LUMNUMI-833481 format. One record per residue (C-alpha): residue in one letter; x, y, z. Coordinates in steps of 0.25 Angstrom, whole numbers. Each point is the difference from the previous one (the first is absolute). Layout:
BEGIN
(site 'A'; (X; Y; Z))
...
# end
This chain:
BEGIN
(site 'X'; (561; 718; 555))
(site 'X'; (-10; 10; -6))
(site 'X'; (7; 10; -9))
(site 'X'; (-1; 15; 3))
(site 'X'; (-5; 9; -10))
(site 'X'; (10; 10; -6))
(site 'X'; (-6; 13; -4))
(site 'X'; (7; 5; -13))
(site 'X'; (0; 13; -8))
(site 'X'; (8; -1; -13))
(site 'X'; (4; 13; -6))
(site 'X'; (4; -7; -13))
(site 'X'; (-7; 7; -12))
(site 'X'; (-5; -10; -10))
(site 'X'; (-9; 2; -12))
(site 'X'; (-14; -1; 3))
(site 'X'; (-5; -15; -1))
(site 'X'; (-13; -6; 5))
(site 'X'; (6; -12; 8))
(site 'X'; (-11; -1; 11))
(site 'X'; (-8; -12; 3))
(site 'X'; (-13; 3; 7))
(site 'X'; (-8; 13; -2))
(site 'X'; (6; 1; -14))
(site 'X'; (-8; -13; -5))
(site 'X'; (-12; 1; 9))
(site 'X'; (-3; 15; -3))
(site 'X'; (6; 2; -14))
(site 'X'; (-7; 14; -2))
(site 'X'; (2; 12; 9))
(site 'X'; (-15; 2; 1))
(site 'X'; (0; -13; 7))
(site 'X'; (7; 5; 12))
(site 'X'; (-8; 13; 4))
(site 'X'; (-5; -2; 14))
(site 'X'; (1; -16; -2))
(site 'X'; (8; -12; 5))
(site 'X'; (1; -13; -6))
(site 'X'; (6; -11; 9))
(site 'X'; (-8; -3; 12))
(site 'X'; (5; -6; 13))
(site 'X'; (-12; -7; 7))
(site 'X'; (-2; -5; 14))
(site 'X'; (-15; -2; -3))
(site 'X'; (-2; -15; -1))
(site 'X'; (-15; -1; 2))
(site 'X'; (-7; -10; -10))
(site 'X'; (-8; 11; -7))
(site 'X'; (13; 9; -3))
(site 'X'; (12; -2; -8))
(site 'X'; (9; -7; 10))
(site 'X'; (14; 3; 6))
(site 'X'; (11; 5; -9))
(site 'X'; (15; 3; 2))
(site 'X'; (-2; 0; 16))
(site 'X'; (4; -11; 10))
(site 'X'; (-13; -7; 0))
(site 'X'; (0; -2; -15))
(site 'X'; (3; -14; -6))
(site 'X'; (10; -4; -10))
(site 'X'; (-9; 3; -12))
(site 'X'; (-3; 14; 5))
(site 'X'; (14; 6; 2))
(site 'X'; (7; 11; -8))
(site 'X'; (13; -8; -4))
(site 'X'; (12; 2; -8))
(site 'X'; (11; -10; -6))
(site 'X'; (15; 1; 1))
(site 'X'; (9; -9; -8))
(site 'X'; (13; 4; 7))
(site 'X'; (5; 6; 13))
(site 'X'; (8; 10; -8))
(site 'X'; (-13; 7; -5))
(site 'X'; (-6; 13; 6))
(site 'X'; (-14; 3; 4))
(site 'X'; (-4; 15; -1))
(site 'X'; (-13; 3; 8))
(site 'X'; (-9; 12; 1))
(site 'X'; (-14; 4; 3))
(site 'X'; (-10; 10; 5))
(site 'X'; (-12; -3; 9))
(site 'X'; (-13; 7; -5))
(site 'X'; (-5; 0; 14))
(site 'X'; (0; -8; 13))
(site 'X'; (14; 5; 4))
(site 'X'; (9; -4; 8))
(site 'X'; (2; -14; -5))
(site 'X'; (12; -10; 0))
(site 'X'; (5; -11; -9))
(site 'X'; (9; -12; 0))
(site 'X'; (6; -10; -10))
(site 'X'; (0; -15; 2))
(site 'X'; (5; -12; -8))
(site 'X'; (-9; -11; -5))
(site 'X'; (2; -8; 13))
(site 'X'; (-6; 12; 7))
(site 'X'; (13; 4; 7))
(site 'X'; (2; 15; 1))
(site 'X'; (12; 5; -8))
(site 'X'; (-3; 15; 1))
(site 'X'; (-3; 6; 14))
(site 'X'; (-13; 7; 2))
(site 'X'; (1; 14; -6))
(site 'X'; (-9; 12; 0))
(site 'X'; (-7; 3; -13))
(site 'X'; (7; 13; -4))
(site 'X'; (-7; 13; -1))
(site 'X'; (12; 8; -5))
(site 'X'; (15; -3; -4))
(site 'X'; (5; -13; -4))
(site 'X'; (-11; -10; -5))
(site 'X'; (-10; 11; -1))
(site 'X'; (-6; 2; -14))
(site 'X'; (-5; 15; -1))
(site 'X'; (-8; -1; -13))
(site 'X'; (-4; -8; -12))
(site 'X'; (11; 4; -9))
(site 'X'; (10; -4; 10))
(site 'X'; (-7; -13; 2))
(site 'X'; (0; -4; -15))
(site 'X'; (15; 5; -2))
(site 'X'; (4; -10; 11))
(site 'X'; (12; 0; 9))
(site 'X'; (9; 11; -2))
(site 'X'; (11; -10; 1))
(site 'X'; (-4; -5; -14))
(site 'X'; (-8; 12; -6))
(site 'X'; (2; 15; 0))
(site 'X'; (-12; 7; 6))
(site 'X'; (-3; -12; 9))
(site 'X'; (-3; -1; 14))
(site 'X'; (10; -2; 12))
(site 'X'; (-2; -15; 2))
(site 'X'; (3; -9; 12))
(site 'X'; (9; -11; -3))
(site 'X'; (-2; -14; 4))
(site 'X'; (11; -10; -3))
(site 'X'; (-6; -14; 0))
(site 'X'; (8; -11; 8))
(site 'X'; (-2; -11; -10))
(site 'X'; (-8; -4; -13))
(site 'X'; (-14; -3; 2))
(site 'X'; (-14; 6; 2))
(site 'X'; (-3; 11; 10))
(site 'X'; (-12; 7; 4))
(site 'X'; (-4; 14; 7))
(site 'X'; (-9; 1; 12))
(site 'X'; (-7; 13; 4))
(site 'X'; (-3; 3; 14))
(site 'X'; (-10; 11; 5))
(site 'X'; (-9; 1; 12))
(site 'X'; (-10; 10; -5))
(site 'X'; (-15; -3; 4))
(site 'X'; (-12; 8; -4))
(site 'X'; (-11; -3; 9))
(site 'X'; (-1; -15; 0))
(site 'X'; (6; -1; -14))
(site 'X'; (14; -4; -4))
(site 'X'; (2; 8; -12))
(site 'X'; (8; -3; -12))
(site 'X'; (13; 8; -2))
(site 'X'; (3; 5; -14))
(site 'X'; (13; 2; -6))
(site 'X'; (-1; 13; -9))
(site 'X'; (13; -3; -7))
(site 'X'; (9; -13; 1))
(site 'X'; (12; -5; -7))
(site 'X'; (9; -12; 2))
(site 'X'; (11; 0; -10))
(site 'X'; (10; -12; -1))
(site 'X'; (14; 2; -6))
(site 'X'; (12; -7; -3))
(site 'X'; (13; 3; 8))
(site 'X'; (3; 11; -10))
(site 'X'; (-14; 6; 2))
(site 'X'; (-6; -4; -13))
(site 'X'; (-15; -2; 2))
(site 'X'; (-6; -14; -1))
(site 'X'; (-15; 1; -3))
(site 'X'; (-9; -11; 3))
(site 'X'; (3; -3; 14))
(site 'X'; (-12; 6; 8))
(site 'X'; (-12; -9; 1))
(site 'X'; (-11; -5; 8))
(site 'X'; (-10; -11; -2))
(site 'X'; (-12; 8; 5))
(site 'X'; (2; 15; -2))
(site 'X'; (-8; 10; 8))
(site 'X'; (-2; 13; -8))
(site 'X'; (-9; 12; 0))
(site 'X'; (-3; 12; -9))
(site 'X'; (-6; 7; 12))
(site 'X'; (-12; 4; -8))
(site 'X'; (-15; -1; 4))
(site 'X'; (-9; -9; -8))
(site 'X'; (9; -2; -12))
(site 'X'; (4; 14; -2))
(site 'X'; (14; -3; -1))
(site 'X'; (8; -9; -10))
(site 'X'; (11; -10; 1))
(site 'X'; (8; 0; -12))
(site 'X'; (12; -9; 5))
(site 'X'; (6; -12; -7))
(site 'X'; (3; -13; 8))
(site 'X'; (7; -13; -4))
(site 'X'; (-5; -14; 3))
(site 'X'; (10; -11; 2))
(site 'X'; (-7; -13; -1))
(site 'X'; (4; -13; 6))
(site 'X'; (5; -5; -14))
(site 'X'; (9; 13; -1))
(site 'X'; (-9; 7; -10))
(site 'X'; (0; 16; 1))
(site 'X'; (-12; 8; -4))
(site 'X'; (-2; 15; 1))
(site 'X'; (-13; 5; 4))
(site 'X'; (-3; 15; -2))
(site 'X'; (-12; 4; 9))
(site 'X'; (-3; 11; -11))
(site 'X'; (-8; 10; 9))
(site 'X'; (-7; -10; 9))
(site 'X'; (-8; 7; 10))
(site 'X'; (1; -6; 14))
(site 'X'; (2; 6; 14))
(site 'X'; (7; -10; 9))
(site 'X'; (4; -13; -7))
(site 'X'; (8; -12; 0))
(site 'X'; (8; -6; -12))
(site 'X'; (3; -15; 0))
(site 'X'; (1; -11; -11))
(site 'X'; (-2; -15; 0))
(site 'X'; (-3; -11; -9))
(site 'X'; (-14; -4; 4))
(site 'X'; (-9; 12; 2))
(site 'X'; (-7; 5; 12))
(site 'X'; (4; -11; 9))
(site 'X'; (9; -12; 0))
(site 'X'; (-10; -11; 3))
(site 'X'; (-11; 0; -11))
(site 'X'; (3; -5; -14))
(site 'X'; (5; 10; -9))
(site 'X'; (-13; 1; -8))
(site 'X'; (-7; 5; 13))
(site 'X'; (11; 7; 7))
(site 'X'; (3; 9; -12))
(site 'X'; (-14; 6; 1))
(site 'X'; (-2; 14; 7))
(site 'X'; (-8; 0; 12))
(site 'X'; (-8; 9; 10))
(site 'X'; (10; -1; 12))
(site 'X'; (15; 2; 3))
(site 'X'; (6; -12; -5))
(site 'X'; (15; 1; -5))
(site 'X'; (12; -7; 3))
(site 'X'; (15; 3; -4))
(site 'X'; (10; -10; -5))
(site 'X'; (9; 7; -10))
(site 'X'; (11; 10; 2))
(site 'X'; (-5; 14; -5))
(site 'X'; (11; 9; -4))
(site 'X'; (-1; 15; -5))
(site 'X'; (11; -2; -10))
(site 'X'; (4; -13; -9))
(site 'X'; (6; -9; 11))
(site 'X'; (15; 0; -1))
(site 'X'; (3; -12; -9))
(site 'X'; (12; -3; 9))
(site 'X'; (-9; -5; 11))
(site 'X'; (-13; -2; -7))
(site 'X'; (4; -8; -13))
(site 'X'; (-9; -1; -12))
(site 'X'; (-7; -14; -1))
(site 'X'; (0; -9; -11))
(site 'X'; (-14; -2; -6))
(site 'X'; (-6; -14; 2))
(site 'X'; (-6; -7; -12))
(site 'X'; (-10; -11; -3))
(site 'X'; (7; -12; -6))
(site 'X'; (-12; -10; -1))
(site 'X'; (-15; 1; 2))
(site 'X'; (-9; -13; -2))
(site 'X'; (-14; -3; 4))
(site 'X'; (-9; -12; 4))
(site 'X'; (-15; 1; 1))
(site 'X'; (-6; -13; 5))
(site 'X'; (-15; -2; 0))
(site 'X'; (-1; 5; 14))
(site 'X'; (0; 14; -5))
(site 'X'; (13; 5; 5))
(site 'X'; (11; 5; -8))
(site 'X'; (14; -2; 5))
(site 'X'; (12; 9; -6))
(site 'X'; (14; -6; 2))
(site 'X'; (9; 12; -1))
(site 'X'; (15; 1; 0))
(site 'X'; (8; 12; 1))
(site 'X'; (15; 5; 1))
(site 'X'; (-2; 8; 13))
(site 'X'; (-9; 0; 13))
(site 'X'; (-11; 10; -2))
(site 'X'; (-15; 1; -3))
(site 'X'; (-8; -3; -12))
(site 'X'; (-14; 5; -5))
(site 'X'; (-10; -9; -6))
(site 'X'; (-11; 6; -9))
(site 'X'; (-12; -10; -4))
(site 'X'; (-7; 8; -11))
(site 'X'; (-14; -6; 0))
(site 'X'; (-9; 11; -5))
(site 'X'; (3; 2; -15))
(site 'X'; (-1; 15; 1))
(site 'X'; (13; 7; -1))
(site 'X'; (7; 5; 13))
(site 'X'; (-3; -5; 14))
(site 'X'; (-14; -3; 3))
(site 'X'; (-8; -4; 13))
(site 'X'; (0; -15; -5))
(site 'X'; (15; -1; -2))
(site 'X'; (9; -5; 11))
(site 'X'; (14; 5; 4))
(site 'X'; (9; -5; 12))
(site 'X'; (14; 0; 4))
(site 'X'; (9; -10; 6))
(site 'X'; (15; -1; 5))
(site 'X'; (9; -8; -9))
(site 'X'; (14; -5; 3))
(site 'X'; (12; -3; -9))
(site 'X'; (4; -15; -1))
(site 'X'; (-14; -5; 3))
(site 'X'; (-12; -3; -8))
(site 'X'; (-10; 9; 6))
(site 'X'; (-15; -4; -1))
(site 'X'; (-11; 11; 1))
(site 'X'; (-14; -5; -1))
(site 'X'; (-13; 7; -5))
(site 'X'; (-13; -7; 5))
(site 'X'; (-8; 3; -12))
(site 'X'; (-9; 10; 6))
(site 'X'; (-1; 13; -8))
(site 'X'; (1; 15; 6))
(site 'X'; (-15; 0; 3))
(site 'X'; (1; -13; 8))
(site 'X'; (-7; -9; -10))
(site 'X'; (6; -13; -5))
(site 'X'; (6; 1; -15))
(site 'X'; (-8; -9; -9))
(site 'X'; (7; -13; -6))
(site 'X'; (6; 3; -14))
(site 'X'; (1; 15; 2))
(site 'X'; (13; 6; -7))
(site 'X'; (8; 9; 10))
(site 'X'; (13; 7; -3))
(site 'X'; (11; -1; 11))
(site 'X'; (10; 11; 2))
(site 'X'; (12; -3; 9))
(site 'X'; (9; 12; 4))
(site 'X'; (13; -1; 8))
(site 'X'; (-1; 13; 9))
(site 'X'; (13; 7; 4))
(site 'X'; (-1; 12; 9))
(site 'X'; (-14; -2; 4))
(site 'X'; (-3; 13; 8))
(site 'X'; (-12; 5; 7))
(site 'X'; (-2; 14; 5))
(site 'X'; (-11; 0; 11))
(site 'X'; (-3; 14; 4))
(site 'X'; (-9; 4; 12))
(site 'X'; (-9; 12; 1))
(site 'X'; (5; 7; -13))
(site 'X'; (-11; 11; -2))
(site 'X'; (3; 2; -15))
(site 'X'; (9; -5; -11))
(site 'X'; (-4; 9; -12))
(site 'X'; (11; -4; -10))
(site 'X'; (4; -14; 4))
(site 'X'; (13; -7; 2))
(site 'X'; (12; 0; -10))
(site 'X'; (8; -13; 2))
(site 'X'; (13; -3; -8))
(site 'X'; (9; -12; 1))
(site 'X'; (14; 4; 4))
(site 'X'; (7; -13; 0))
(site 'X'; (2; -9; -7))
(site 'X'; (-4; 7; -13))
(site 'X'; (-13; -4; -5))
(site 'X'; (-14; 5; -5))
(site 'X'; (-8; 10; 8))
(site 'X'; (-8; -8; 10))
(site 'X'; (-16; 0; -1))
(site 'X'; (-8; 4; 12))
(site 'X'; (-11; -7; 5))
(site 'X'; (-11; 2; 11))
(site 'X'; (-13; -4; 5))
(site 'X'; (-8; 10; 8))
(site 'X'; (-14; -6; -1))
(site 'X'; (-1; -3; 15))
(site 'X'; (1; 15; 3))
(site 'X'; (-8; 5; -12))
(site 'X'; (11; 3; -9))
(site 'X'; (4; -6; -14))
(site 'X'; (8; -12; -4))
(site 'X'; (11; -2; -10))
(site 'X'; (5; -15; -2))
(site 'X'; (4; 1; -14))
(site 'X'; (12; 10; 4))
(site 'X'; (1; 15; -2))
(site 'X'; (12; 6; -7))
(site 'X'; (1; 15; 0))
(site 'X'; (11; 10; 0))
(site 'X'; (-8; 10; 7))
(site 'X'; (-6; -9; 11))
(site 'X'; (-9; -12; 4))
(site 'X'; (-10; -2; 11))
(site 'X'; (-7; 12; 4))
(site 'X'; (-11; 1; 11))
(site 'X'; (-7; 11; 8))
(site 'X'; (-4; 2; 14))
(site 'X'; (-11; -10; 1))
(site 'X'; (9; -11; -4))
(site 'X'; (13; 4; 8))
(site 'X'; (-5; 6; 13))
(site 'X'; (2; -10; 11))
(site 'X'; (2; -12; -10))
(site 'X'; (12; -8; -4))
(site 'X'; (2; 2; -15))
(site 'X'; (9; -10; -6))
(site 'X'; (8; 1; -14))
(site 'X'; (9; -11; -5))
(site 'X'; (9; -3; -11))
(site 'X'; (9; -11; -6))
(site 'X'; (14; 6; -2))
(site 'X'; (4; -10; -10))
(site 'X'; (-7; -12; -6))
(site 'X'; (2; -12; -8))
(site 'X'; (-12; -6; -7))
(site 'X'; (-2; -14; -5))
(site 'X'; (-7; 0; -13))
(site 'X'; (-15; -1; 2))
(site 'X'; (-7; -13; -3))
(site 'X'; (-14; -5; -1))
(site 'X'; (-5; -11; 8))
(site 'X'; (-13; -8; -3))
(site 'X'; (-5; -1; 14))
(site 'X'; (-4; -13; 5))
(site 'X'; (-8; -5; 12))
(site 'X'; (-10; -10; 5))
(site 'X'; (-13; 7; 1))
(site 'X'; (-11; -4; 10))
(site 'X'; (-14; 5; -4))
(site 'X'; (-12; -1; 10))
(site 'X'; (-14; 0; -6))
(site 'X'; (-13; 1; 6))
(site 'X'; (-12; -4; -9))
(site 'X'; (-15; -1; 3))
(site 'X'; (-10; -8; -8))
(site 'X'; (-15; -2; 0))
(site 'X'; (-5; -14; 5))
(site 'X'; (-2; -6; -14))
(site 'X'; (12; 7; -7))
(site 'X'; (14; -6; -2))
(site 'X'; (14; 6; -1))
(site 'X'; (11; -5; -9))
(site 'X'; (13; -1; 7))
(site 'X'; (13; -7; -4))
(site 'X'; (-8; -8; -11))
(site 'X'; (-11; -4; 10))
(site 'X'; (-14; 5; 2))
(site 'X'; (-3; 3; 15))
(site 'X'; (-13; 0; 6))
(site 'X'; (3; -2; 15))
(site 'X'; (5; 10; 10))
(site 'X'; (14; -2; 5))
(site 'X'; (15; 3; -1))
(site 'X'; (7; -3; -13))
(site 'X'; (15; 2; -5))
(site 'X'; (7; -3; -13))
(site 'X'; (15; 3; -4))
(site 'X'; (2; 5; -14))
(site 'X'; (14; 1; -7))
(site 'X'; (1; 15; -3))
(site 'X'; (9; 9; -8))
(site 'X'; (15; -2; 1))
(site 'X'; (-1; -14; 7))
(site 'X'; (-6; 5; 13))
(site 'X'; (-13; -4; 5))
(site 'X'; (-13; 7; 3))
(site 'X'; (-8; -6; 12))
(site 'X'; (-15; 3; -1))
(site 'X'; (-8; -2; 13))
(site 'X'; (-15; 0; -2))
(site 'X'; (-10; 2; 11))
(site 'X'; (-14; -4; -6))
(site 'X'; (-13; 3; 7))
(site 'X'; (-14; -2; -3))
(site 'X'; (-9; 12; 0))
(site 'X'; (-14; -1; 7))
(site 'X'; (-11; -1; -10))
(site 'X'; (-15; -5; -1))
(site 'X'; (-4; -14; 0))
(site 'X'; (-12; -4; -9))
(site 'X'; (-3; -15; 0))
(site 'X'; (-14; -5; -3))
(site 'X'; (3; -14; -1))
(site 'X'; (-5; -10; -11))
(site 'X'; (-13; 3; -8))
(site 'X'; (-12; -4; 8))
(site 'X'; (-15; -3; -1))
(site 'X'; (-10; 6; 9))
(site 'X'; (-12; -8; 5))
(site 'X'; (-14; 6; -2))
(site 'X'; (-2; 13; 7))
(site 'X'; (15; 0; 5))
(site 'X'; (10; 12; -1))
(site 'X'; (15; 1; 0))
(site 'X'; (9; 12; 6))
(site 'X'; (12; 2; -8))
(site 'X'; (11; 9; 6))
(site 'X'; (15; 5; 1))
(site 'X'; (9; 3; 11))
(site 'X'; (-2; 14; 5))
(site 'X'; (10; 11; 3))
(site 'X'; (2; 15; 1))
(site 'X'; (-1; 7; -13))
(site 'X'; (-3; -13; -8))
(site 'X'; (-9; 2; -13))
(site 'X'; (-10; -11; -5))
(site 'X'; (-6; -1; -14))
(site 'X'; (-10; -11; -3))
(site 'X'; (-5; -4; -13))
(site 'X'; (-14; 3; 5))
(site 'X'; (5; 15; 2))
(site 'X'; (0; -1; 15))
(site 'X'; (12; 6; 8))
(site 'X'; (-1; -7; 13))
(site 'X'; (9; -10; 6))
(site 'X'; (-11; -11; -1))
(site 'X'; (-13; -3; -8))
(site 'X'; (-11; -10; 2))
(site 'X'; (-5; -8; -12))
(site 'X'; (-12; -10; -2))
(site 'X'; (-1; 0; -15))
(site 'X'; (7; -8; -10))
(site 'X'; (12; 8; -6))
(site 'X'; (15; 3; -1))
(site 'X'; (5; 9; 11))
(site 'X'; (14; 6; 0))
(site 'X'; (7; 10; 9))
(site 'X'; (13; 9; -1))
(site 'X'; (5; 5; 13))
(site 'X'; (12; 10; 1))
(site 'X'; (8; 4; 12))
(site 'X'; (6; 15; 1))
(site 'X'; (14; -6; -3))
(site 'X'; (-5; -4; -13))
(site 'X'; (-1; -15; 3))
(site 'X'; (-12; -7; -6))
(site 'X'; (-7; -13; 0))
(site 'X'; (-13; -6; -7))
(site 'X'; (-8; -12; -1))
(site 'X'; (-12; -5; -8))
(site 'X'; (-11; -10; 3))
(site 'X'; (-11; -6; -7))
(site 'X'; (-13; -2; 8))
(site 'X'; (-12; -8; -4))
(site 'X'; (-13; 1; 7))
(site 'X'; (-9; -12; 1))
(site 'X'; (-13; 2; -8))
(site 'X'; (-13; 3; 9))
(site 'X'; (-8; -13; 1))
(site 'X'; (-15; 3; -1))
(site 'X'; (-9; -8; 9))
(site 'X'; (-6; -12; -8))
(site 'X'; (-15; 1; -2))
(site 'X'; (-8; -13; 4))
(site 'X'; (-13; -2; -7))
(site 'X'; (-11; -8; 6))
(site 'X'; (-11; -6; -7))
# end
């Protein structure tokens, strides 16, 4: 049976304590609350909008949830609509079964938060100066979610409903607050400003699938409407990480991790044990692939950096990729030998390989954030460890790229309107890493080289120890560096050129002549030893005749001939007596 809500007004006067969970964390400064709301209940599911949130149409990833560890715990609830009253709400368990009857959103009295200071003080049951809360007693341990129902329509639009103040405080049976119980996988928030005029200074806590908690301070980010969700892969879950992590000019986000507004209660959300690398070995056969056999202590993700360019830091020619690894297995990740610019790496190139076990890999893709003037501040909450470095690649949307990691106490990853407006901008970090000592591999591969050569008709080409004079296809295999072969394929062609062929020396009969000539062609040049420059000459006298003919491609041919002309035989005089 659904439980009935009990309205309570406790008159116990307690010392002022801030024990709320909601507005207190999302609006940490009084100026954040002036004329603004923060949590948005949305019925607008159009593809170009932000989707459903905290309404009956919302999917499991788009709900406003809280967790209960015991039926003895209490849930104190309060809110105030900024507009679009009246509205109603109800509570369901994780199976979708209603456990709190549909109830009017309060506009006064129990459950109504009258002002900012009451909201951050929390329920009067646990804090003096707090608001008069509604009380919900959960029927069992488990996860629950709140759904808002409203029917307002403006024209043909179904507008979002904005909660100006909101608080959901879970306590023990003795009314001791338990922070870290309120969460969503895909928060829908607003600063209610126009074109980045307002700021969001809240902090949120990502709880990764490997139970690592990181705190994200939004540090004055300037959005209007925005969603907050985190995941292990980037802007989608179907591309490889090296592609999915890049910012892009579209609405492309997906939620996977639970996002809290306090450190998740360790009773329900324990601290993960970091995974470690125990073995990394490589094989590099002459086919050019490099296989890395990796063993780990815990299921997770590894990052492999192939440092090809000798310049320090990440360079365009370097290669970075990730892969899933599993404890108890020898996990094999393979690099194909192609550098970051799409070119094969040459045989014998020294490359440095860095393998890192990634704990708490967290991506924060944000859509349509008009400006982020100061960057994010990310800290590791648990387990204890070093501050995470932040990474991003906004080159697809005209922004910057940081693949070496940014460590700054004041914030990393800033951008302006042209980068953030109507784009998805992603930031990622590794909450805890274990790196295998970097090592150098002298890269090996068989190389096939294709050559094309052209020679003139009377020339020759030395190839694999032989002089070639005939057109054709030739191939030879050389044993190259590090025991791998180089296969050279040669395509040899003969360039067209002049042909000069006079034949053998000759003798001319009396009063005879001989025409000497070369083949002709466009642009051919001719030079005879007689000084003539024509393709042919006619000779009738004794002498040596030679020609050099030259084609435009530089090919030449020549010949020489000796011509002997018979002497003139004069008529013999016959004398008569």
